[in-house]
C-alpha positions in Angstrom: 121.4 94.5 93.0 120.4 95.7 96.6 120.1 99.2 95.3 117.2 101.6 96.2 114.5 101.5 93.6 113.8 104.6 91.5 110.4 106.3 91.7 107.7 104.1 90.0 110.1 101.1 89.8 109.0 97.9 91.4 111.2 96.3 94.1 111.1 94.2 97.3 110.3 95.9 100.5 113.0 95.6 103.2 112.2 96.7 106.8 115.0 97.9 109.1 115.2 99.5 112.6 115.2 98.5 116.2 112.2 96.2 115.8 114.0 93.8 113.5 114.8 90.5 115.2 118.3 89.0 115.4 117.4 85.7 113.6 115.9 82.3 114.1 117.4 80.3 116.9 119.3 77.4 115.6 118.0 77.9 112.0 120.7 79.7 110.1 119.1 78.7 106.8 115.9 80.6 107.7 117.8 83.5 109.0 119.7 83.8 105.8 116.5 83.8 103.8 114.7 86.3 106.0 117.4 88.8 106.9 120.0 90.7 105.0 122.7 93.2 106.0 123.1 96.4 104.0 125.7 99.0 105.0 126.1 97.3 108.4 122.4 97.5 109.1 120.1 94.5 109.4 116.9 94.4 107.3 114.0 92.0 107.1 113.0 90.8 103.7 109.2 91.0 103.6 108.8 89.4 100.2 106.3 92.2 99.3 106.7 93.9 96.0 106.1 97.6 96.1 106.6 100.8 94.1 107.3 104.3 95.5 105.6 107.4 94.2 106.7 111.1 94.2 105.2 111.5 97.6 107.2 108.7 99.1 104.1 106.6 99.5 104.4 102.8 99.0 102.0 101.0 96.6 101.7 97.2 97.1 102.1 95.2 93.9 102.1 91.6 95.1 104.3 88.9 96.6 107.7 88.0 95.4 107.2 84.3 96.3 103.5 84.1 95.5 102.7 83.8 99.2 99.3 85.3 100.0 97.3 86.1 103.1 93.7 84.8 103.0 91.3 85.1 105.9 94.2 85.8 108.3 96.3 82.8 107.2 99.4 82.8 104.9 99.1 80.5 102.0 101.8 79.4 99.6 100.1 79.1 96.2 102.9 76.9 94.9 102.1 74.3 97.5 98.5 74.0 96.2 99.8 73.9 92.6 102.3 71.1 93.5 99.5 69.1 95.1 97.4 69.3 91.9 100.4 68.5 89.6 100.8 65.2 91.5 97.8 64.1 89.5 99.3 62.5 86.4 96.5 63.7 84.1 97.2 67.3 84.9 99.9 68.8 82.8 99.8 72.4 84.1 97.9 74.5 86.7 97.8 77.9 88.2 96.2 78.9 91.5 95.2 82.6 92.0 93.6 84.7 94.7 90.4 86.4 93.5 88.4 89.3 95.1 90.5 89.0 98.3 88.3 86.1 99.5 88.6 83.2 97.1 91.2 80.7 95.8 90.7 79.7 92.2 92.6 76.9 90.5 93.0 76.8 86.7 93.8 73.3 85.6 94.9 72.0 82.2 93.4 68.5 81.9 91.2 66.5 79.6 89.8 63.8 81.8 89.3 65.3 85.3 86.2 66.9 86.7 85.8 69.4 89.5 84.6 66.9 92.1 87.6 64.7 91.6 90.0 67.7 91.9 88.2 68.9 95.1 88.4 65.4 96.7 92.1 65.2 95.9 92.8 68.5 97.5 90.6 67.7 100.6 92.7 64.6 101.2 96.1 66.4 100.8 95.6 70.0 102.0 94.1 71.8 105.0 90.7 73.3 104.5 91.8 76.9 104.2 94.0 75.9 101.2 91.3 74.2 99.2 90.3 76.3 96.2 86.8 77.6 96.1 86.5 77.0 92.3 88.2 74.7 89.9 88.3 75.9 86.3 89.3 73.1 83.9 90.7 74.2 80.5 92.0 72.2 77.6 95.0 74.5 77.5 96.2 77.3 79.6 96.8 80.6 77.7 100.5 81.4 77.2 102.3 84.6 76.4 105.1 85.2 73.9 107.7 83.9 76.4 105.8 80.6 76.8 104.6 81.4 80.3 101.0 81.3 81.5 99.3 84.6 80.6 97.3 85.2 83.8 95.5 88.2 82.2 94.0 85.8 79.6 92.6 83.4 82.1 88.7 83.4 82.2 87.2 85.0 85.3 85.4 82.6 87.7 81.7 82.6 88.4 81.2 83.5 92.0 77.4 83.1 92.0 76.1 81.2 95.1 74.5 78.5 92.9 77.8 77.8 91.3 79.6 77.6 94.6 77.0 75.4 96.2 76.7 73.0 93.3 80.3 72.0 93.6 79.7 70.3 96.9 76.3 68.7 97.5 75.5 67.2 100.9 75.5 63.4 101.0 75.9 62.7 104.7 72.9 63.5 106.9 73.5 66.2 109.6 73.0 65.4 113.3 71.0 67.8 115.5 73.9 70.1 116.4 75.1 70.2 112.8 71.5 71.1 111.7 71.6 74.1 114.1 75.0 75.2 112.7 73.7 74.7 109.1 70.8 77.0 109.8 73.1 79.7 111.1 75.3 79.3 108.0 72.3 79.8 105.8 71.3 82.9 107.8 74.8 84.4 107.5 75.3 83.5 103.9 71.7 84.7 103.2 70.8 81.6 101.2 67.9 79.1 101.4 69.8 76.3 99.7 70.1 72.9 101.4 73.2 71.9 99.5 75.9 72.8 102.0 77.8 69.7 103.0 79.1 69.1 106.5 82.6 69.1 105.0 82.2 72.2 102.9 84.5 75.1 103.7 82.7 78.3 104.7 84.9 80.2 102.3 84.1 78.0 99.4 80.3 78.8 99.5 80.4 82.5 99.3 81.8 83.2 102.8 84.5 85.9 103.5 86.2 87.4 106.5 83.5 89.9 107.4 80.8 87.2 107.2 82.9 84.9 109.2 83.0 87.4 112.0 79.2 87.6 111.8 79.0 83.8 111.9 81.2 83.8 115.1 79.0 86.3 116.8 76.0 84.2 116.0 77.7 81.2 117.6 78.5 83.3 120.7 74.8 84.3 121.0 73.2 80.9 120.3 75.7 78.8 122.3 76.4 81.3 125.1 80.2 81.7 125.2 82.8 84.5 125.0 86.1 84.9 123.2 88.0 83.8 126.3 86.2 80.5 126.3 86.7 79.8 122.6 88.3 82.3 120.3 87.6 82.8 116.6 91.0 81.3 115.6 90.1 77.6 115.7 86.9 78.2 113.7 89.0 79.9 111.0 91.4 77.0 110.9 88.6 74.5 110.7 86.0 76.1 108.6 83.4 73.3 108.0 80.1 72.5 109.7 81.5 69.2 110.9 84.6 70.8 112.5 82.6 73.7 114.0 80.2 71.1 115.6 83.1 69.5 117.3 84.4 72.8 118.6 80.9 73.9 119.8 80.3 70.5 121.4 83.1 71.3 123.9 81.4 74.5 124.8 78.1 72.8 125.3 79.7 70.1 127.5 81.5 72.8 129.6 78.3 74.7 130.1 76.6 71.6 131.4 79.4 70.8 133.8 79.9 74.4 134.9 78.5 75.4 138.3 75.6 77.7 138.2 77.0 80.8 139.9 74.7 83.6 141.1 75.4 86.9 142.9 75.7 86.6 146.7 74.0 89.6 148.2 75.6 90.5 151.5 74.6 93.8 153.0 76.9 93.7 156.0 80.4 92.4 156.7 83.9 93.2 158.0 85.6 96.0 156.1 88.5 95.2 153.9 92.0 96.5 154.4 91.4 99.1 151.7 88.3 100.3 153.4 90.1 100.5 156.7 92.7 102.8 155.0 89.9 105.0 153.6 88.3 105.2 157.0 91.5 106.3 158.6 92.1 108.8 155.8 88.7 110.3 156.6 89.6 110.9 160.2 92.7 112.8 159.1 91.1 114.7 156.2 87.9 115.8 158.1 89.5 116.4 161.5 90.0 120.1 160.7 87.9 122.8 159.0 89.4 121.9 155.6 88.8 118.7 153.8 91.0 117.3 151.0 91.1 114.3 148.6 87.7 114.9 147.0 87.0 114.4 143.3 85.0 117.2 141.8 83.5 117.6 138.3 81.6 120.6 136.9 79.1 120.2 134.0 77.0 122.5 132.0 74.3 122.0 129.4 75.7 122.8 125.9 72.4 122.9 124.1 68.7 122.9 125.1 67.7 122.0 128.6 67.7 118.9 130.9 64.9 117.7 133.1 65.9 117.9 136.8 63.7 114.9 137.7 65.2 112.7 135.0 68.7 113.7 136.1 67.7 112.7 139.7 66.4 109.4 138.5 69.6 108.7 136.6 71.7 109.5 139.7 69.6 107.2 141.8 70.0 104.4 139.2 73.8 104.8 139.3 73.8 104.7 143.1 71.6 101.6 143.2 73.8 99.8 140.6 77.1 100.7 142.2 76.8 99.7 145.9 80.2 101.1 146.8 78.7 104.6 146.3 76.2 103.9 149.2 78.4 101.8 151.5 78.9 103.0 155.1 81.8 102.3 157.4 81.1 102.1 161.1 83.6 101.5 163.9 82.7 99.2 166.7 84.4 100.4 169.9 83.5 97.2 171.8 85.7 94.9 169.6 87.7 97.6 167.8 86.4 96.3 164.4 85.3 98.2 161.3 82.1 97.1 159.7 80.8 97.9 156.2 77.2 98.1 155.5 75.3 98.7 152.2 72.7 101.3 152.7 69.5 102.3 150.9 70.5 106.0 150.7 69.9 106.0 147.0 66.2 105.9 147.6 66.2 109.3 149.3 69.1 110.8 147.4 68.4 114.4 146.2 70.2 117.0 144.2 71.1 120.0 146.4 69.7 123.3 145.0 70.4 126.1 147.5 73.2 128.2 146.1 73.2 130.9 143.3 76.0 132.9 141.7 76.1 136.1 139.7 79.5 136.0 138.1 82.5 133.7 137.5 84.3 134.8 140.6 81.3 133.8 142.8 81.1 130.5 140.9 84.7 129.7 141.5 84.4 130.5 145.2 81.4 128.3 145.7 83.1 125.4 143.9 86.2 125.9 146.1 84.3 126.0 149.3 82.3 122.9 148.3 85.5 121.0 147.6 87.0 121.7 151.0 83.8 121.3 153.1 84.4 118.8 155.9 80.6 118.2 156.1 80.2 117.1 152.5 80.5 113.4 153.2 79.7 111.0 156.0 81.1 107.5 155.8 79.0 106.4 158.8 75.8 106.9 156.9 77.1 106.0 153.4 76.9 109.5 152.1 79.9 109.5 149.8 78.3 111.0 146.6 77.2 114.6 146.3 75.4 116.4 143.4 74.6 120.1 143.6 72.9 122.4 141.1 74.2 126.0 141.1 71.7 128.5 139.6 72.7 131.6 137.8 71.0 134.5 139.7 70.4 136.8 136.7 68.9 134.0 134.6 66.9 132.9 137.6 65.4 136.4 138.0 64.6 136.6 134.3 62.8 133.3 134.4 61.2 133.6 137.9 57.7 132.9 136.4 58.9 129.8 134.6 59.2 126.3 136.0 62.4 125.3 137.8 62.0 121.7 136.7 64.6 122.2 133.9 68.4 122.8 134.0 69.4 125.4 131.5 72.7 126.4 129.8 73.4 129.1 132.5 73.3 126.5 135.4 76.3 124.6 136.7 76.1 121.0 138.0 78.6 119.9 140.6 79.4 116.2 141.2 81.6 115.4 144.1 82.7 112.0 145.4 
């Protein structure tokens, strides 16, 4: 007892270390169940049964307490079994997890049908704990010890027709539920019209990956993001009826929300941050050496790049990010600093007037460009610079060829 398991021997996984919590506040009973002290060190009892191989890798075998995790939620199988055993005509039952996505209930009874079992569970259990399939047997198979032999239980039929036939639609769907029903059929890839408004998504062939796809469909159709309504409540309430109530709140909020649009202001008083930048520029560019510039050098790795396309890409970036074409002008009359968004992107060009023959020349050009006090001008919005440095030898070799392309021997400088 409480000894390390041998290689290949099954045992419960205990977790220790700095991350283990001290216990449940005011619940000594829960603390005693969850934590255990071994050799003056506190361990958390995970309830997971594992084995260790020769490489010290852990292999998960199951749960000690038959607690499982399904679609992100922990489920106590014994609770479902106790719910079913409350029916007097059921003498024995076993609930199992199949294919990581379904709960299957094996029931020993002679006068119960699947619909009655499902309705009983729906009235006593939350939706995520209702079995997808009920298999009714005259007698559950037993092993030599008189316990249920789980290996002898018949495998369930997970065909879509079987899953749908267990819950036919009786209540007409309203307009919103019809839209949700259509999305369900698209995600589940079925043309059946037998999904009830109270059917769990996971009981008609749905699983966790399909549920994520369903949620993304909702976001697209009903125009909301994860901050407005996360996936969690949909998982906890996985029926068309419940989803319609959740999405109704989104629709109402969209109706009530003010219709915001971008306010395009081209001129205004500079912010405190812009004032600091303006003052920095006076200090940085007051001498022959400028500092505080960001510079990147890029080269083509393979093939070539169209100079015209690169220019269009730069102009697109400048047009999209207005801060890269914003000027700052000081008004001497009222001692105020004004910002103005310019159209400099329309006339922006890539400078091509320097060449280099070797690495030393290239490094010197890059250094001189970095410290140049004339590189930028905040008063005109010129705060972004792109320059193409041509390799002189390659230029001589290709003098008869077009200069419309940037080759592997050229270097692109981007400074801002």
